[in-house]
N, C-alpha and C positions, 0 to 999 in steps of 0.2 A: 504494500500500500504506500502511496506517495506521502512524503512528509507534509504535514499540514502547517502552513505559514499564515500568520496574521500580521499585517502591517497596521500599526496604530499611527494615524496622522491625518492631516486634511486631505479630503478627496471630494469629487463631485457629489452634490451640487455646490459645494463651497468654491469660491473663486479665488483660490490662494495663489495663483500665478505659478512660480517655479516649484513651490512645495507640492501642490497637487499634481502638477505635471510629472514631477519626479516619482511620486508614489504610484501614479497610474502606470508609468513606464517600468518601474521596478516590479510591480505585480505582474505585468505582462511577461517580463523576463523570467520570473519564477515559474509561471505557468508554462512558458515555452520550454523550460528546462525540465519539465516533468513533475514539478511540485504542485500542491493544491493550495493556492494563495488567494486570500481575500483581504479587504481593507476595512478596518474599523475606524470610522471617521466621527465627526462632531455633529450633533444636532444643534448645539450652540457653541461656536468657537470663541467669539468675543462678544461681551455685552456691547450694545450699540454705542454706549458712551465712550468705550475704549477703542472702538474701531475707527481708524483714521481715514478710510476710503469712503466711497459713496455707497457701495453695496457689497455684501458678503456672498451673494448668490450669483451663480453663473447662469447666463441665458443660453448656453450651448447645450447640445444633447448629451446624454450620459455616455461615457466611454463604453464601447462594446466589449463584451467578453470579460468584464471584471465585476466581481461581486463586491458591492460597497454597502455597508450598513452605517447609517448616521445615528450613532448611539450616545456619544459622550457630550454631556453638558459641563462645560469647563468651570462653572461656578456653583454647582449643586453637589454637595458632598454625598447626599443620599444616592444620587445618580452614580457617583464614582464607585460606591460600594456595590450597587446593582450591576454595573457593567463588569466590575472586577469579578464578582461571583459568577456571572454568565461565562466569561472567558475561562475562569478557573474550571468550570464544569465541562466546557468544550474541549479542553486539554490540547490546544495546538502544540505542535512540537517546538516551534520557534515563534516568538513574537519579535518583530522588528519595530521598534518605537522611535519616532522622530522627536528630537528635542531641539528647539530653536529659540525659546524665550522662557525666562524663569516663571512668568505668569502661569505657564502650563504645568509647573512642577508639582503643586499639590494634587491636581486632578490625576495626572499620569502616574505620579508616584504612589498614590493610594490604590489606583486600579491594579498596578503591577504587584503591589504587596499582596493583594487578594489572590491574584493569579498564582503567585509563587507557592501558595499553600497546597497546590496540587502535586508538588514535588516532581513535576514532569516537564512543564514548559520552560524552555531556555529563553532568556531575554537579552537581546542584543540591541543596543541603542546606536542610531546614527545621529551624531551630535553635529548639527549645522553650526551652532554657536554654544559655547559654555559661558563665556563672559559676554553679556549683551552689548550691542552698539550704543544703546541709550539706557542709562542706568536709572533704577528706581529702588525705593526702600524695599527690603525683603528679598532682593535678588539672590544673595548668597545663601540665605536660609532655604528658599524655594529650590534653588539649584542643587544644593547638597541633599535635600530630602529626595528629590527625583533620582539623582545619580546613585544613591544607595540602594534603590530598588532594581537596578540593572546589574547584569552579570558580566557583560563584555561590551566593548565600544568600538565604533568606527568613526573616524573623523575624516574630513576631506581636505585638510591642510595641516601642516606641522604646527601652525600657530594655535589652532583649536586643540590639537593634541597637547601642547604645552599648557594651555588653560585647563584642560581636563586633568592633567597630572597634578595640578594644585589641589584638586579635590580628591581624586582617586588615583593613588600612587601605584597600586599593585594589580588591579584587575586587568585582564587581557584587553588589549586595544591595538588597533592597526589603522594606518593611514591608507586610504584608497582614493585615488583621484576621482573627482566628480565626473560621472559618465556623460557622454554627449547626448544632448536632446536630439534624437534622430526621428522623432515622431511628428515633426512639423512639415513633412513633405520634402521633396527635392528642391534644390536651389533653382531660382528663376534667373534668366538673363537680367542684368541690371536695367536695361531699357524697358523690359516688360514690367518689372517691379515698380519702376518709377511711374510708368504709365498708370498703373493701378492706384498709385497714391497721388496722382496729379502733379508730379514733379518734373522739372525740365531734364531732359536726357543728358544735356551737356554740362550741367552744373557740378561743382565740387561740393559734395554733401557728406557731412560727418553725422554720427548718430549717438545720442544718449538714450538708452533703452531701459525701461523698468520702473518700478515704483520709485517715487521721488521722496527721499528723506535727507535730512541734513548731512548725515555721514557720507552720502554718495557724492557730495561736492558739486552739484549742478551750478551753484553760485560761482564757484571757482572757474568752471568752464565758461560760464556766461561772461565773466571778466576777461577771459582769454579771447573770446570772440570779438572784443572791442580793440584788440591789438591791430595796429595799422597794417601790418603784413597780412593778417587774416582778411581784413577788409579789402586790401589792394588785390588779393588773389580771388576775391569773390566767393570765399568759402562760406557755406551755409550750414546751419545746425538744425537737425530734427530732434526734438524732445518728444519721445513717445512713451507715455506712461502716466499713471494717475498720481496726483499729488497726495502724499500721506502726511502732509503738514500744510500750513497756511500758504496758499499759492500767491497771495498778494505781494509778499516780499519779493518773489521772483519777478512778478510783473513790474513792480516798481524798479527793480534792478535793471531789467531790460529797457525800461523807459529812461532811466538815468544814464545808461551806457549808450543810448541811442542806437540800439541794434535790432529794433523790432523787425526791420526788413531782412535781417540775416538769420532770424530764429523762426523755425516752423514748428508751432506747438500743436501736438496731437495729445493733449493732456487729458486722456481718458484711459480706462483699462483696455489693453490690447488683447482681444480674444485670440485663442490658439490659431484659428483659421487665417488670421492676418499677420501673425508673427513673422513669417518668412518674407512677406512683402517689405517690411522695414529693414530686416537684415540684408536682404539682397539689393535694396535700393541704395544703400550707403556705400561709400568708398571705404570707411573705417569706422569701427566701434570705439567710442571713447568712454573710459571708466575713470573719472577724476576723483576717486574716493579719498576721503580724509582718513578713514580706517576701514579695514575689511578683514574677513576671515578667508573665505573663498567666495566665488561669485557664480550664481546660476546663469548669468549672462555669458560668461566666458565659454561654457560648452556650446551655447547657441552659436557663438561666433565661429568656433571650430567646425561645427557641423556644416555651416554655410560657407566655410572657408573664407572668412572675413578677417582681415588684419585688425589688431587692437592697439590702442594707446591706453596704457594703464599707469597708475601711480605706484610708487614703491612702498606700498603698505600691505600688511598682512601677507596672505599667500599669493597675491597677484603677480609679483615678479617671478615666482616659481612657475606659475601657470602659463606665463607669457614670456618665453625667453627673448631677451632684448636683441633687437635687430635680426630676429629670426621669424617668429610668428607675430611680432609687433614691436612696439617701442615702449620703454619704461622711463618714467620721469618722476618729478616730485609734485605734490599737490599744491601748486602755486601757479597763478595765472600766466606769468611770463614764460615759465618752464613748459607749461602745457602748450602755449602758443608756439614756442620753439619746436616742440616735438611734432605738432600738427604740420608745421611747415616742412620739417624733415621728412615726415611721412610722404608728402606730395613730391618731394625731391627724389626719394627712392622709388616711389610708384607702387601701386597695389600689387603688381605682378611680381615684384621682388620677394614678397612674403609667401606667395602661394605654395611653392615647393616645400618650404619649411612647415607650413601649416598642415599640408597633406601627410607629412611624415609624423609630426607631433600628435595628430589626432588619433593615430592608431593606438595610443596608450590608454584611451578612455573608453572602456567597454563595460556594458551592463553585466556581461557574464562574469567579469572579474569581481564586480560588486557582489553578485549572488554567491560566488564561490567563497569569497572572504567571509560573508555573513554565516554561511552554513558551516564552514570550517571552524570559525570561532565558537559557534553554538555547539557543534558536535564534540569539540575538544573540552568543553566544560565538564567538571566532575559531576557524576550522577548523585 
């Protein structure tokens, strides 16, 4: 009988962006490799007062071939006990639990403690973050409570592994590179992608993609767009993603910098069906982050063979070898402007052979194999 796997984390109909996409794709890989995998998601992920976006629900159809149950209420302790008891009785062989924010620590930690009473299920955590980008009271307590409920860990960068080892010094843990998002379809010719987005075929266009939060440094990039060299070369910026903080500060900055004609705002949630249009329309993807662990946008760029300009924070320099798959700089407007100019001097085709070589490292099969080997090596 196939091993039974349950992934605990956001899934359809939640509109979690990279997190839900990752969980769907991981479930597909488990099932393709002969496991019996389903997802246990949230009936309530965030109370509306805490959710920074416009909607938590997706308007897209449910993913085919994946069993998803929306069971977890993140703020109801009675629900945590109920879900924990249910999974305890179901006795999955392995639970793969996602951890990305301390807020989820009490709910997930309580559920997993109930599950472990069956003395059968092995619990492997994929930790996207251990130390959050934006700190709040209780973070360390909630994180510690959650981590103690897990038996083994996977991180997708050395930085997160170092953060993990501050809390958990001895439990088994491995670093696995974030697999490529290969479920958004094949790449489109740039001219076709631009036509779909109503963009001129001949313009120089750079892309900032994903949810907009302070740590991602969009304001730094906007200041770089006011550089005289950027203006002289006619370079334009697409900002594609929903604001997860007050957008007025960015609008005011655009006005102050007098770059409104250089910034193309698609400031809404980008559905899966449109993701490739943006990646394929751009010359280069820009990640001007102030701090980072890893990035779910980087695997997108690799899949669509798009060069990147990233800052030298967190795991980004490791993921984007300098002058091979992209360029690495510091999170400062002049330096980012310098690097964008250098990108256009080298040309997009300079990076393509390196990207095609590097992307071979990022496989979903490797993620599945690491999860199962960690779980199966745990003492009974």
